[in-house]
C-alpha positions in Angstrom: -2.1 2.5 13.7 -2.9 1.3 10.2 -5.9 -0.8 9.8 -4.9 -4.4 9.5 -6.4 -6.4 6.7 -7.2 -10.0 7.0 -6.0 -11.9 4.0 -7.6 -15.3 4.4 -7.2 -17.2 1.1 -4.2 -15.7 -0.7 -2.7 -18.0 -3.4 1.1 -17.9 -3.6 3.3 -16.5 -6.4 0.4 -15.0 -8.5 2.1 -11.7 -9.2 1.4 -12.2 -12.9 -0.5 -15.3 -13.4 -5.0 -15.6 -16.1 -6.7 -17.4 -24.3 -7.0 -20.9 -24.4 -9.1 -22.5 -21.6 -8.8 -26.2 -21.0 -12.1 -27.7 -20.0 -12.7 -29.1 -16.5 -14.9 -32.2 -16.5 -18.6 -31.5 -16.0 -20.3 -33.2 -13.2 -23.7 -33.1 -11.6 -23.4 -31.4 -8.2 -26.1 -31.2 -5.5 -25.6 -28.9 -2.6 -27.8 -30.7 -0.1 -26.9 -28.8 3.1 -25.1 -25.8 4.4 -21.8 -27.5 4.8 -21.8 -28.5 1.1 -22.7 -24.9 0.1 -20.0 -23.4 2.3 -17.4 -25.8 1.1 -18.3 -25.2 -2.6 -18.2 -21.4 -2.0 -14.8 -21.6 -0.3 -13.4 -23.7 -3.2 -14.8 -21.4 -5.9 -13.4 -18.3 -4.3 -10.0 -19.8 -4.1 -10.1 -20.4 -7.8 -10.7 -16.6 -8.2 -7.2 -16.0 -6.9 -6.0 -17.8 -10.1 -8.4 -16.8 -12.8 -9.9 -13.7 -11.3 -7.4 -11.3 -12.9 -8.1 -12.6 -16.4 -4.3 -12.8 -17.2 -4.1 -14.5 -20.6 -1.0 -16.5 -19.5 -3.0 -18.3 -16.8 -5.8 -19.1 -19.2 -3.3 -21.0 -21.4 -2.9 -23.6 -18.6 -4.8 -26.9 -18.5 -7.3 -26.3 -15.8 -7.7 -30.0 -15.2 -4.1 -30.1 -14.1 -4.6 -27.0 -11.9 -7.5 -28.7 -10.2 -5.6 -32.0 -9.9 -2.8 -30.1 -8.1 -5.2 -28.4 -5.8 -6.8 -31.7 -4.8 -3.5 -33.5 -4.3 -2.1 -30.9 -2.0 -4.9 -30.3 0.5 -2.5 -31.0 3.4 0.3 -29.4 5.4 3.1 -30.4 3.0 4.5 -27.2 1.5 5.4 -27.9 -2.2 8.5 -25.7 -2.1 9.8 -27.1 -5.3 6.8 -25.5 -7.1 8.1 -22.0 -6.5 11.0 -22.7 -8.8 8.8 -24.4 -11.4 6.5 -21.3 -11.5 9.5 -19.0 -12.0 10.6 -21.1 -14.9 7.1 -21.0 -16.3 6.4 -17.3 -16.0 10.0 -16.0 -16.0 12.0 -14.2 -13.3 9.6 -11.2 -13.4 6.4 -13.3 -13.9 5.7 -11.7 -17.3 6.8 -14.6 -19.6 5.4 -18.0 -20.5 7.6 -21.0 -21.3 5.3 -23.7 -22.6 8.0 -26.3 -21.7 6.8 -25.9 -18.1 3.1 -25.5 -18.8 2.0 -28.9 -17.4 4.2 -28.9 -14.4 3.5 -25.3 -13.7 -0.3 -25.8 -13.9 -0.2 -28.6 -11.4 2.2 -26.6 -9.2 -0.1 -23.6 -9.2 -2.9 -25.8 -8.0 -0.7 -27.5 -5.4 0.4 -24.1 -3.9 -3.2 -23.0 -3.8 -4.3 -26.2 -2.1 -1.6 -26.0 0.5 -2.5 -22.4 1.3 -6.2 -23.2 1.5 -5.6 -26.2 3.9 -3.2 -24.3 6.0 -5.5 -21.3 6.5 -8.5 -23.6 7.3 -6.5 -25.4 9.9 -5.0 -22.3 11.5 -8.4 -20.8 11.7 -10.0 -24.0 13.1 -12.3 -24.3 10.2 -11.5 -27.8 8.8 -14.3 -29.5 10.6 -16.8 -27.2 9.1 -16.1 -28.0 5.5 -16.1 -31.0 3.1 -12.8 -31.0 1.2 -14.3 -32.9 -1.7 -17.0 -30.3 -2.2 -14.3 -27.6 -1.9 -12.5 -29.3 -4.8 -15.7 -29.3 -6.8 -16.2 -25.6 -6.1 -12.6 -24.9 -7.1 -13.0 -26.7 -10.4 -16.1 -24.8 -11.2 -14.4 -21.5 -10.2 -11.5 -22.2 -12.6 -14.0 -22.1 -15.5 -16.0 -19.3 -14.0 -19.0 -21.6 -13.9 -19.5 -21.6 -10.2 -23.1 -20.5 -10.5 -24.7 -22.9 -8.1 -24.6 -20.2 -5.4 -25.3 -16.5 -6.2 -22.5 -14.0 -5.8 -24.3 -12.1 -3.0 -24.8 -15.3 -1.0 -21.2 -16.3 -1.5 -20.0 -13.0 -0.1 -22.4 -13.2 2.9 -21.4 -16.8 3.6 -17.7 -16.0 3.6 -18.2 -13.0 5.9 -20.2 -15.0 8.3 -17.8 -17.9 8.2 -14.8 -15.6 9.0 -16.7 -13.9 11.8 -17.6 -17.2 13.3 -14.0 -18.6 13.2 -12.6 -15.3 14.5 -15.1 -15.2 17.4 -14.3 -18.8 18.4 -10.5 -18.3 18.3 -10.7 -14.9 20.0 -12.8 -16.3 22.8 -10.3 -19.1 23.4 -7.4 -16.6 23.4 -9.1 -14.3 25.8 -10.1 -17.1 28.2 -6.5 -18.4 28.3 -5.1 -14.9 28.8 -7.2 -14.4 31.9 -5.5 -17.4 33.4 -2.0 -15.9 33.1 -0.5 -15.4 36.5 0.0 -11.7 37.4 -1.9 -10.4 34.4 -4.3 -7.5 34.8 -7.9 -8.2 33.7 -10.0 -5.2 33.1 -13.8 -4.8 33.1 -13.8 -4.1 29.4 -12.2 -7.4 28.6 -8.6 -6.3 28.0 -5.9 -8.4 29.6 -2.5 -6.8 30.2 0.6 -8.8 31.0 3.8 -7.1 32.1 6.8 -8.6 30.4 9.3 -6.0 31.6 8.5 -3.4 34.3 9.0 0.2 33.1 10.8 2.8 35.2 9.3 6.0 33.8 5.9 7.7 33.9 2.7 6.8 32.1 1.1 8.7 29.2 -2.3 10.2 29.3 -5.0 9.0 26.9 -4.6 12.2 24.9 -0.8 12.0 24.5 1.4 11.0 21.6 3.6 7.9 22.1 6.6 6.2 20.5 6.5 2.4 20.6 7.8 -0.8 19.1 5.2 -3.5 18.7 4.4 -7.0 17.4 0.8 -7.7 16.3 -0.5 -11.3 16.2 -3.8 -13.0 15.5 -5.7 -15.0 18.1 -4.0 -18.1 16.6 -0.6 -16.7 17.2 0.3 -15.8 13.5 2.3 -12.6 13.2 0.4 -9.9 11.3 2.7 -7.0 11.7 5.9 -6.1 13.4 7.7 -2.8 13.7 10.9 -4.6 14.3 10.6 -6.4 11.0 9.5 -3.3 9.2 12.9 -1.7 10.1 14.7 -4.4 8.1 13.2 -3.2 4.9 15.6 -1.2 2.7 15.3 2.5 3.3 12.8 2.0 6.2 12.8 4.6 9.1 14.8 3.3 12.1 13.1 5.3 14.8 10.2 4.0 16.9 6.7 4.2 15.7 4.9 7.5 16.6 1.2 7.3 17.3 -1.6 9.5 18.5 -3.6 8.0 21.4 -6.4 10.5 20.9 -8.2 9.2 17.9 -5.2 7.7 16.1 -5.4 4.2 17.3 -7.9 1.4 18.2 -9.8 1.9 21.4 -7.7 -0.7 23.3 -4.6 1.4 22.8 -6.2 4.5 24.1 -7.4 2.6 27.2 -4.3 0.5 27.9 -1.3 2.6 27.0 -1.9 5.0 30.0 -1.6 1.9 32.2 1.9 1.2 30.9 5.2 2.8 32.0 8.0 4.3 29.9 10.7 1.7 29.3 8.3 -1.2 29.9 7.3 -4.1 27.7 3.8 -5.5 27.8 1.6 -8.1 26.1 -2.0 -6.9 25.6 -4.9 -9.2 24.7 -7.7 -7.3 22.9 -11.3 -8.5 22.4 -12.6 -7.7 19.0 -15.0 -5.0 20.2 -12.0 -2.9 21.2 -9.9 -3.7 18.1 -11.2 -3.2 14.6 -14.7 -4.5 15.3 -17.1 -5.6 12.6 -15.0 -4.1 9.8 -12.3 -6.7 10.3 -14.5 -9.7 10.9 -14.7 -9.5 14.7 -11.0 -10.5 15.1 -9.5 -10.4 18.5 -5.8 -9.4 18.6 -2.7 -9.7 20.7 0.0 -7.0 20.9 3.5 -7.0 22.4 4.2 -3.3 23.1 7.4 -1.6 24.1 6.7 1.9 25.4 9.7 4.0 24.3 8.5 7.5 25.0 5.5 9.7 25.4 4.7 13.4 25.2 1.9 15.9 24.9 -0.4 15.6 21.9 1.1 17.0 18.7 4.7 16.4 19.8 5.4 13.3 17.8 2.4 13.3 15.4 2.0 16.6 13.7 -1.4 17.6 12.4 -1.5 17.8 8.7 -2.6 21.3 7.6 -5.8 21.4 5.7 -5.6 22.7 2.1 -6.8 26.2 1.8 -9.4 26.8 -0.9 -8.2 28.8 -3.8 -9.3 32.4 -4.2 -12.7 32.5 -5.8 -13.5 28.8 -5.1 -16.4 28.0 -2.8 -15.5 26.3 0.5 -16.8 22.9 1.4 -16.2 21.2 -2.0 
């Protein structure tokens, strides 16, 4: 199973967006408490998604308009018309710059970023923990790369702790609700397994290979990955996903797949400790798994032969 990255604050349509810098108005800012500091940091880090790649085309935009767009669209209203505006500004391959659309494009860039920021905060349950006005201030400072009120090391630590806190809260809520599902199996390690379709075949051992179809969602119900959707990509393999239960998946899979039957379909709720742990911000996960087949280790997932050292070369390099 590939490690799933958590992409919390991605701005939209920035495939080629970053020598003229329009000034953002200076203002005296005091970060009086933790909420102010956190909000400022979140805003400034969202600005990095726009100016962080140093693309000269972005730096030709009026940053006041970008900031204005961000502030105006801190809501759930998707500015879908802005996608077309940005295409006109940056061209069909996002490599051009049509100054005719510079003003509208600058504001749209901000609006799309504001929408994505608000949506993510709401989905993660973090809106109550931040001050949107201070987030706007941090965003403005970030656009000019003058967001120095908080040191970079502290910014990173605050963001990591913020994500962990939100993930733990949403994960706890998901797991508590899962335990209330009628007929679901609740195991001592915290995993909850719900049978959606009873399988007719046998069950794999914890050392077997398996073939599965799956849908992975966050604790908030957002789809992160789906093997069904991956098959729709041009040239994508159409067979089921082959996985190695012995060391090739997260601990929850090694534990729970042997409790499933071939041909069955299950929903598995996984506490963060048995998912990707600390490295993915303590995120609890939910999988819908269809067990297609299983066999002895090495049947579906072949071991990659290790490269042999060339003659005369020392081993272990």
